[in-house]
C-alpha positions in Angstrom: -142.4 41.0 124.1 -144.1 43.2 121.4 -146.5 46.0 122.2 -149.7 44.1 121.2 -148.8 41.1 123.4 -147.8 43.3 126.3 -151.0 45.3 126.1 -153.0 42.1 125.9 -151.6 40.8 129.2 -151.8 44.2 130.9 -155.5 44.4 130.0 -156.0 40.8 131.2 -154.3 41.4 134.5 -156.0 44.7 135.2 -159.5 43.3 134.5 -158.8 40.0 136.3 -157.7 41.8 139.5 -160.6 44.2 139.3 -163.3 41.5 138.9 -161.5 39.2 141.3 -161.6 41.9 143.9 -165.3 42.4 143.3 -165.8 38.7 143.9 -165.5 39.4 147.6 -168.7 41.5 147.2 -170.3 39.3 144.6 -173.6 41.1 143.8 -175.6 37.9 143.1 -174.6 36.0 146.2 -172.8 37.9 148.9 -174.0 41.5 148.6 -177.7 40.6 148.8 -177.1 38.5 152.0 -175.2 41.4 153.5 -178.0 43.8 152.7 -180.7 41.5 154.2 -178.8 41.2 157.4 -178.5 45.0 157.6 -182.3 45.3 157.2 -182.6 46.3 153.6 -186.1 46.2 152.0 -186.7 43.8 149.1 -186.7 46.6 146.5 -183.1 47.5 147.5 -182.0 43.8 147.5 -183.4 43.5 144.0 -181.5 46.5 142.8 -178.1 45.6 144.2 -177.0 43.0 141.6 -177.6 45.6 138.8 -176.6 48.7 140.8 -173.0 48.8 139.6 -173.7 47.7 136.0 -176.6 50.2 135.7 -174.3 53.1 136.5 -171.6 51.6 134.2 -173.9 51.5 131.2 -175.9 54.7 131.7 -173.2 57.2 132.7 -171.3 57.0 129.3 -173.9 59.1 127.6 -172.6 62.1 129.6 -169.0 61.9 128.1 -169.3 60.0 124.8 -169.1 63.2 122.7 -166.1 64.5 124.7 -164.3 61.1 124.4 -164.8 61.1 120.6 -163.0 64.5 120.4 -160.2 63.3 122.7 -156.7 61.9 121.8 -155.8 60.0 124.9 -158.1 57.3 126.1 -155.8 56.1 128.8 -155.6 59.4 130.5 -159.4 59.6 130.8 -159.6 56.1 132.2 -156.9 56.7 134.7 -158.6 59.8 136.0 -162.0 58.1 136.5 -160.5 54.9 137.8 -159.4 56.5 141.1 -162.9 57.3 142.5 -164.3 54.2 140.9 -162.1 52.2 143.3 -161.9 54.5 146.3 -165.6 54.2 147.1 -165.1 50.7 148.4 -162.4 51.8 150.8 -164.7 54.5 152.2 -167.6 52.0 152.4 -165.5 49.4 154.3 -164.4 52.0 156.9 -168.0 53.3 157.4 -169.3 49.8 157.8 -166.6 48.8 160.3 -166.8 52.0 162.4 -170.6 52.6 162.5 -172.1 49.4 161.3 -173.1 47.8 164.6 -174.3 50.9 166.3 -175.8 52.6 163.2 -176.8 49.8 160.7 -178.5 52.5 158.5 -175.2 54.1 157.8 -173.7 50.7 157.0 -176.5 49.9 154.6 -176.3 53.2 152.9 -172.5 52.8 152.4 -173.0 49.2 151.2 -175.7 50.3 148.6 -174.0 53.5 147.5 -170.5 52.0 146.9 -171.4 49.9 143.8 -173.7 52.7 142.4 -171.0 55.4 142.7 -168.3 53.0 141.4 -170.5 52.2 138.4 -171.1 55.9 137.7 -167.4 56.8 137.9 -166.5 53.8 135.8 -169.2 54.6 133.3 -168.0 58.2 132.8 -164.7 56.7 131.5 -166.3 53.6 130.0 -166.2 54.9 126.4 -162.5 55.7 126.7 -161.8 52.3 128.1 -163.6 50.5 125.3 -161.8 52.6 122.7 -158.5 51.8 124.4 -159.2 48.1 124.3 -160.3 48.3 120.6 -157.2 50.2 119.6 -154.7 48.1 121.5 -156.0 44.6 121.1 -156.6 43.0 117.6 -160.3 42.1 116.8 -159.6 38.4 116.6 -158.2 38.3 120.2 -160.9 40.4 122.0 -163.1 37.5 123.0 -160.1 35.6 124.4 -159.0 38.7 126.2 -162.3 39.1 128.0 -162.2 35.4 128.8 -158.7 35.6 130.1 -159.6 38.6 132.3 -162.6 36.6 133.7 -160.5 33.4 134.2 -158.0 35.4 136.3 -160.9 36.7 138.3 -162.3 33.2 138.6 -159.0 32.0 140.2 -159.2 34.8 142.7 -162.9 34.0 143.2 -162.2 30.4 144.2 -160.1 31.7 147.1 -162.6 34.5 147.7 -165.4 32.0 148.4 -163.4 30.3 151.1 -162.4 33.7 152.6 -165.9 35.0 152.6 -167.2 31.9 154.4 -164.5 32.2 157.1 -164.9 35.9 157.5 -168.6 35.8 157.8 -168.6 32.8 160.1 -166.0 34.3 162.4 -167.1 38.0 162.4 -170.8 38.5 163.2 -172.6 41.6 162.1 -171.2 44.5 160.1 -167.5 43.9 160.9 -167.3 41.0 158.5 -169.0 42.9 155.8 -166.5 45.8 156.3 -163.5 43.5 156.1 -164.7 42.1 152.8 -165.0 45.6 151.4 -161.4 46.4 152.4 -160.1 43.2 150.9 -161.9 44.1 147.6 -160.4 47.5 147.6 -156.9 46.0 147.9 -157.4 44.0 144.7 -158.9 47.1 142.9 -155.9 49.1 143.8 -153.6 46.4 142.4 -155.6 46.4 139.2 -155.0 50.2 138.8 -151.3 49.6 139.0 -151.5 46.9 136.3 -153.4 49.4 134.1 -150.5 51.8 134.2 -148.4 49.6 132.0 -150.7 49.7 129.0 -149.1 51.4 126.0 -151.7 53.5 124.2 -151.9 53.8 120.4 -152.9 57.4 119.9 -155.5 58.0 117.2 -156.3 61.5 116.1 -160.1 62.3 116.5 -162.2 63.0 113.5 -162.1 66.7 112.9 -165.4 68.6 113.6 -166.1 72.2 112.7 -167.8 72.9 116.0 -169.0 71.1 119.2 -172.5 69.7 118.9 -175.3 71.0 121.0 -177.1 68.7 123.4 -180.2 68.8 121.1 -178.1 67.9 118.0 -176.4 65.0 119.9 -179.8 63.5 120.9 -181.1 63.8 117.4 -178.0 61.9 116.3 -178.8 59.2 118.8 -182.3 58.8 117.4 -180.9 58.7 113.9 -178.6 55.9 114.8 -181.5 53.8 116.0 -183.6 54.7 113.0 -181.0 54.0 110.3 -178.8 51.2 111.8 -181.1 48.2 111.8 -178.6 45.8 113.3 -177.7 48.1 116.2 -181.5 48.7 116.8 -182.1 44.9 117.3 -178.8 44.7 119.3 -180.1 47.4 121.6 -183.6 45.7 122.0 -181.8 42.4 122.9 -180.0 44.3 125.7 -183.2 46.0 126.9 -185.0 42.7 127.3 -182.1 40.7 128.6 -182.2 42.0 132.2 -185.5 40.1 132.7 -183.1 37.7 134.5 -183.2 40.1 137.5 -186.7 38.8 138.3 -185.0 35.8 140.1 -181.2 36.3 140.3 -181.2 38.7 143.3 -183.3 36.4 145.4 -181.8 33.0 144.7 -179.1 33.0 147.5 -181.7 34.2 150.0 -184.2 31.6 148.7 -181.7 28.8 148.9 -180.7 29.7 152.5 -184.3 29.6 153.5 -185.2 26.4 151.8 -182.0 24.6 153.1 -182.1 26.2 156.5 -178.4 27.1 156.0 -176.3 29.9 157.6 -175.1 33.1 156.0 -171.9 31.2 155.2 -173.8 29.4 152.4 -173.1 32.5 150.3 -169.4 31.4 150.2 -170.4 28.0 148.9 -172.6 29.6 146.3 -169.7 31.8 145.2 -167.4 28.7 144.8 -170.0 27.0 142.6 -170.4 30.3 140.6 -166.6 30.6 140.2 -166.4 27.1 138.8 -169.1 28.0 136.3 -167.1 31.2 135.5 -164.1 29.0 134.5 -166.2 26.8 132.2 -168.1 29.7 130.7 -165.0 31.8 130.0 -163.0 29.0 128.5 -165.8 28.0 126.1 -166.8 31.6 125.3 -163.2 32.7 124.7 -162.6 29.9 122.3 -165.9 30.2 120.4 -165.9 34.0 120.4 -162.6 34.4 118.7 -163.7 32.0 116.0 -167.5 32.6 115.6 -167.9 36.1 116.9 -170.2 37.7 119.5 -173.6 37.0 118.0 -173.2 33.2 118.3 -172.3 33.7 122.0 -175.3 35.8 122.7 -177.6 33.3 121.1 -176.1 30.5 123.2 -176.3 32.6 126.3 -180.0 33.2 126.0 -180.7 29.5 125.4 -178.6 28.6 128.5 -180.4 31.3 130.6 -183.7 29.7 129.8 -182.4 26.4 131.0 -181.1 28.0 134.2 -184.4 29.6 134.9 -186.2 26.3 134.6 -183.7 24.8 137.0 -184.2 27.6 139.5 -187.9 27.0 139.5 -187.6 23.5 140.9 -184.3 23.5 142.9 -184.8 22.2 146.5 -181.6 20.4 147.5 -178.1 21.6 148.2 -176.8 19.9 145.0 -179.5 21.5 142.9 -178.8 25.0 144.2 -175.1 24.5 143.6 -175.8 23.4 140.0 -178.0 26.5 139.5 -175.2 28.8 140.6 -172.7 27.0 138.4 -175.0 27.3 135.3 -176.1 30.8 135.8 -172.5 32.0 136.3 -171.2 30.2 133.3 -174.0 31.7 131.2 -173.5 35.2 132.5 -169.9 35.2 131.4 -170.8 33.8 127.9 -173.3 36.7 127.7 -170.7 39.3 128.9 -168.1 38.2 126.4 -170.7 38.1 123.6 -171.9 41.6 124.4 -168.4 43.0 124.5 -167.3 41.3 121.3 -170.3 42.2 119.2 -170.5 45.8 120.5 -166.9 46.5 119.4 -167.6 45.0 115.9 -171.0 46.4 115.2 -170.1 50.1 115.8 -167.9 52.3 113.5 -164.5 53.0 115.1 -164.8 56.7 115.5 -168.4 56.4 116.8 -167.9 53.5 119.2 -168.3 55.7 122.4 -171.6 57.0 121.1 -172.9 53.6 120.1 -171.9 52.1 123.5 -173.4 55.0 125.4 -176.7 54.7 123.5 -176.9 51.0 124.2 -176.3 51.7 127.8 -178.8 54.5 128.0 -181.5 52.1 126.8 -180.2 49.2 128.8 -179.9 50.9 132.2 -183.5 51.9 132.8 -184.7 48.4 131.8 -182.4 46.9 134.4 -183.8 49.1 137.1 -187.5 48.6 136.0 -187.1 44.8 135.8 -185.4 44.7 139.2 -188.2 46.8 140.8 -190.9 44.7 139.2 -189.2 41.5 140.4 -189.0 42.9 143.9 -192.7 43.8 143.9 -193.7 40.3 142.7 -191.3 38.6 145.1 -192.7 40.6 148.1 -196.3 40.0 147.1 -196.3 36.3 146.0 -192.9 34.9 147.3 -192.9 32.4 144.4 -189.7 31.5 142.7 -191.7 29.6 140.1 -193.5 32.8 139.1 -190.2 34.8 139.0 -188.6 32.1 136.7 -191.7 32.1 134.4 -191.6 35.9 133.9 -187.8 35.9 133.4 -188.1 33.2 130.8 -190.7 35.2 128.8 -188.4 38.3 128.8 -185.4 36.1 127.7 -187.4 34.6 124.8 -187.9 38.2 123.5 -184.2 38.9 123.9 -183.4 35.7 121.9 -185.7 36.8 119.1 -184.1 40.2 118.9 -180.5 38.9 118.7 -181.4 36.5 116.0 -182.4 39.5 113.8 -178.9 40.9 113.9 -176.6 40.2 111.0 -173.3 38.8 112.1 -170.6 41.4 111.3 -168.0 38.8 110.6 -170.2 37.0 108.0 -171.2 40.3 106.5 -167.5 41.2 106.1 -166.6 37.8 104.8 
């Protein structure tokens, strides 16, 4: 097996195991139900689905300049990958030991684990993106992301059944702690898989001196001012999190409408995992051939359809269809973002471009989540949440349509 193929499968296995492990704490379905049972306020429930991702996209700005001056991307990623995973082990122990007697401790551990994991992962995110870009050919990156997600989906199918059984058999915090420990086991296995990646060392661009913080932020502003396509790409990402007006509350809303038990979260995860299969297979095929922009356009159209569906879902079948569609669309969106981000940025500036996109994206995720929580608490109307999410997604669709496709520009 040649180096490119070995790296491809190592990346796929590492990512599949990581995301598969996180399925046991699925932010859109499982984590929100856990938080509600531990007495979390609506604003915290609203933030949970974006907590890990917000840290992942905002933290890279702290290390992008350092990463651009570094030789080894793998070494940086290995270093940050330890605490990124260990926080879930700590959270599981805290929830099991103190959860029933001190639910506040359990809630704090549950909420902080994804935040801290996202921050530690984000610190090394630029290095990881560079490592993927330099070890996987451009025309195989969409299928790589899809393969990672499909491995995770296979694990997720089993995770849904395990979650339902664990939560039905273990009342209170014990069940939540067990799920955290299971998740950590998969994350540890993903770290072992990552060790087998063979890095292609690329010498950094020589600089006469290290940039000051002021000079670095001036450079960020110049990128937005000069690079029209990246500016619209960033605006697309800033408006995309409007989906958080409804996604955090759908499982809780479905349980209330159907009069179901907490175990419904496992059913929702199975439907979402099936959607993950379909979304990844389609996006992996289309992305390698058409590029990331086409996927992002399709994702926004599908999101709009899912929001319309969410506004009127009242039956078990309708809710299962929603979780299927929103999951499939989410992974089309993820693959499109990853593919276009790698192609739109210059190679030696990729960490800075990614960090800037995240710096703009993270605050919008938090603001949209908090605004969604406020409206949900005040009006308790899924139809209103879906309407506002749709308006934000229409803006996101407009912005991505303004971006020139890098593959067409090259061809």
